[in-house]
C-alpha positions in Angstrom: 126.1 -117.3 61.6 126.9 -120.9 62.5 130.5 -122.3 62.7 130.5 -122.9 59.0 129.6 -119.3 58.2 126.2 -120.1 57.0 123.6 -117.4 57.9 121.1 -118.4 60.7 119.1 -115.2 61.3 119.4 -111.5 61.7 117.4 -108.8 63.5 117.0 -105.0 63.6 119.0 -103.9 66.6 119.3 -100.1 66.3 118.0 -97.2 64.2 121.6 -96.1 63.5 125.0 -97.7 62.9 126.0 -100.6 65.2 129.7 -99.8 66.3 130.4 -102.9 68.3 129.1 -106.0 70.0 130.1 -108.1 73.1 129.0 -111.4 74.4 128.5 -112.7 77.9 130.1 -116.2 77.8 128.1 -117.4 80.8 124.6 -117.2 79.1 125.3 -116.1 75.5 123.6 -112.7 75.9 124.6 -110.2 73.2 125.2 -106.5 73.9 125.3 -104.0 71.1 126.1 -100.3 70.9 125.6 -97.4 68.5 126.1 -93.8 67.9 122.9 -92.7 69.7 124.3 -93.6 73.0 122.2 -96.7 73.5 123.6 -100.1 74.7 121.2 -103.0 74.3 121.1 -106.4 75.8 119.7 -109.3 73.7 118.8 -112.8 74.6 119.4 -115.2 71.7 116.9 -118.1 71.2 118.5 -120.3 68.6 115.4 -122.7 68.5 113.0 -120.1 67.2 115.8 -118.0 65.5 115.1 -114.7 67.2 116.7 -112.1 69.6 114.6 -111.0 72.5 115.2 -107.4 73.7 115.9 -107.5 77.4 116.8 -104.0 78.2 118.7 -100.9 77.2 120.9 -98.3 78.8 121.8 -94.8 77.6 125.4 -93.6 78.0 125.6 -89.8 78.3 128.3 -87.2 78.6 131.0 -86.9 81.3 130.5 -86.5 85.1 127.2 -88.5 85.0 125.7 -90.5 87.8 123.7 -93.7 87.6 119.9 -93.9 87.6 117.2 -96.1 86.1 114.8 -94.8 83.5 111.3 -96.5 83.6 110.7 -98.4 80.4 114.1 -97.7 78.9 116.7 -99.0 81.2 119.6 -97.6 83.2 121.2 -94.3 82.3 124.1 -92.3 83.7 122.6 -88.8 83.6 125.0 -85.9 83.1 125.8 -83.3 80.5 122.1 -82.6 80.3 121.5 -86.3 79.5 123.0 -85.8 76.1 123.7 -89.3 74.5 127.2 -89.8 73.2 128.5 -92.3 70.6 129.5 -95.6 72.3 132.3 -97.0 70.1 133.6 -100.0 72.0 132.3 -102.8 74.2 134.4 -105.3 76.1 133.3 -108.2 78.3 135.4 -109.3 81.3 134.4 -111.5 84.3 130.8 -110.6 85.0 131.0 -107.0 83.7 130.4 -105.1 80.5 132.8 -102.2 79.8 131.9 -99.4 77.3 134.0 -96.6 75.8 132.6 -93.5 74.1 133.7 -90.6 71.9 133.8 -88.2 74.9 136.6 -90.3 76.5 134.5 -92.0 79.2 134.7 -95.6 80.2 131.7 -97.2 81.9 131.4 -100.5 83.8 127.9 -102.2 83.8 126.5 -105.2 85.5 125.1 -108.0 83.3 121.7 -106.4 83.6 123.0 -103.0 82.5 123.2 -101.3 86.0 125.9 -98.7 86.0 128.8 -99.5 88.4 131.6 -97.2 87.4 132.3 -94.2 85.0 135.8 -92.9 84.5 136.8 -90.0 82.3 139.9 -90.3 80.1 139.3 -87.2 78.0 140.2 -88.8 74.7 138.0 -90.7 72.4 137.9 -94.4 73.0 138.7 -96.5 69.9 140.2 -99.5 71.7 139.4 -101.1 75.0 140.9 -104.0 76.9 140.6 -105.1 80.5 143.0 -107.5 82.2 141.7 -110.8 83.7 141.4 -109.7 87.3 139.8 -106.3 86.2 142.4 -104.3 88.0 143.8 -102.5 84.9 142.1 -101.0 81.7 144.0 -100.2 78.5 142.5 -97.7 76.1 143.4 -95.6 73.1 142.8 -94.3 69.7 145.3 -93.1 67.0 147.6 -91.7 69.6 149.2 -93.0 72.9 147.7 -95.9 74.8 146.5 -95.1 78.3 147.1 -97.6 81.2 144.9 -97.0 84.2 143.9 -98.7 87.4 140.4 -99.9 88.1 139.4 -99.4 91.8 138.5 -102.5 93.7 135.2 -100.9 94.8 134.5 -98.2 92.3 132.0 -95.4 92.9 129.9 -93.8 90.2 130.5 -90.3 91.7 134.4 -90.8 91.6 135.0 -90.0 88.0 138.8 -89.4 88.2 141.0 -92.0 86.6 144.2 -93.2 88.2 146.6 -93.3 85.2 149.5 -95.7 85.6 151.3 -94.7 82.4 151.1 -94.2 78.7 152.6 -96.0 75.8 153.5 -94.5 72.4 151.3 -96.2 69.9 147.8 -96.6 68.7 144.9 -98.9 69.0 144.1 -101.8 69.0 145.7 -103.0 72.2 145.7 -106.5 73.9 147.5 -107.8 77.0 148.8 -111.1 78.2 148.3 -111.7 81.9 150.6 -114.7 81.9 153.8 -112.6 81.4 152.4 -109.1 82.0 153.1 -108.1 78.4 151.1 -105.6 76.3 150.8 -105.6 72.5 149.9 -102.4 70.6 150.1 -101.1 67.1 152.9 -98.5 66.9 152.5 -95.0 65.7 153.2 -95.7 62.0 150.3 -98.2 62.1 152.2 -100.9 60.3 154.1 -102.7 63.1 153.2 -104.2 66.5 155.1 -103.3 69.7 155.4 -105.8 72.5 155.9 -104.2 75.9 156.8 -105.7 79.3 155.1 -104.2 82.4 157.0 -106.1 85.0 159.2 -103.1 86.0 158.3 -99.6 87.3 157.7 -98.4 83.8 156.8 -100.3 80.6 159.8 -101.3 78.4 159.7 -102.4 74.8 160.6 -106.1 74.3 160.4 -106.2 70.4 158.7 -104.9 67.3 157.0 -107.2 64.9 157.3 -106.2 61.3 155.6 -107.9 58.4 152.5 -105.9 57.5 152.6 -103.6 54.4 149.6 -101.5 55.4 147.7 -100.3 58.5 147.0 -103.0 61.1 143.3 -102.8 62.3 143.0 -105.8 64.6 145.2 -107.9 66.9 144.1 -110.9 69.0 145.8 -113.1 71.5 144.7 -116.8 71.6 144.6 -119.2 74.6 147.9 -120.7 73.5 149.4 -117.2 73.4 149.5 -117.0 69.7 149.3 -113.3 68.6 147.2 -112.8 65.5 147.2 -109.5 63.4 145.4 -108.3 60.4 144.6 -105.1 58.5 144.5 -103.3 55.2 147.1 -105.6 53.4 144.5 -108.4 53.3 146.5 -110.9 55.3 146.2 -112.5 58.7 149.5 -113.1 60.5 150.1 -115.7 63.3 153.0 -114.9 65.6 154.2 -117.8 67.9 155.6 -117.1 71.3 159.0 -118.7 71.8 160.7 -120.0 74.9 162.8 -116.8 75.0 159.7 -114.7 75.4 159.9 -113.4 71.8 157.4 -113.7 69.0 158.2 -114.9 65.5 156.0 -115.2 62.4 154.5 -118.7 62.3 152.5 -118.2 59.1 150.6 -115.6 57.0 147.3 -116.3 55.4 146.2 -114.2 52.4 142.4 -113.4 52.3 140.1 -111.8 49.8 139.5 -108.5 51.5 141.1 -106.0 53.8 140.3 -106.8 57.5 138.7 -104.4 59.9 138.1 -106.7 62.9 138.6 -110.3 64.1 137.2 -112.6 66.7 138.2 -116.0 68.2 135.9 -119.0 68.7 136.4 -121.5 71.6 138.1 -124.0 69.3 140.7 -121.4 68.3 139.2 -120.6 64.9 139.7 -117.0 63.8 136.9 -115.1 62.1 138.3 -112.1 60.1 135.8 -109.5 58.8 136.3 -107.1 56.0 134.5 -105.1 53.2 130.9 -105.6 52.0 130.1 -108.3 54.7 133.1 -110.4 54.0 134.0 -113.0 56.7 136.8 -115.5 56.5 137.2 -118.5 58.9 140.9 -119.4 59.6 142.1 -122.3 61.7 145.7 -121.6 62.8 146.4 -125.0 64.3 
């Protein structure tokens, strides 16, 4: 799609359902994941409107180690090399992070060489890494796990260093400027804002406006918090000088929203049922 939501081209990426995609902002490479355990790297050529397959990796079960498979890519072999459903991808710095249904989070180089594998023992539905790649936040429909990322991780060191847990559910985002974390709370309707400046996270406030389950939350460069879900509205929450959020505006759309993404100019792309995509400018 272009910025005006006109289709440019599409391609067959996997034989099964695509769960998530991530983009390397330095070169525009796209990474996709699916339920067959395959993560694929694509080079987009907008001039000839095609995607070139560069390489693939296979994410397998817990306690795996890294190795390269000729003609396929790099795989972390373990659990008899059984592929697992890779549900989430997240790009930070120069690394790709992936989370799977067995509760493992992997870190890959830009060319899909496995650098780290950590076992969380709960299915990964949401994944967020802070800016200096020292902390990872993950979760599903139960508590959010906060864990440290080693400075020089080893593939054979699969144990996770858990810093704490938050009551709530995915999705989760964090603001490195004030060390705050935003999660959907356990009822799925409200958003909890947490401070992590003390020894243990403390709740700062709860944002209440959605009438149905919240599926997606984003944080823009100007620290505007954006939320959307089953009630078919996109909310924009402004951060005040007191460090608290207040509802800035609410935009009604023509579909429930499953996911959102932000463009460089601050536009919000909200995605819903049957291929529905809405572009919203919050400025």
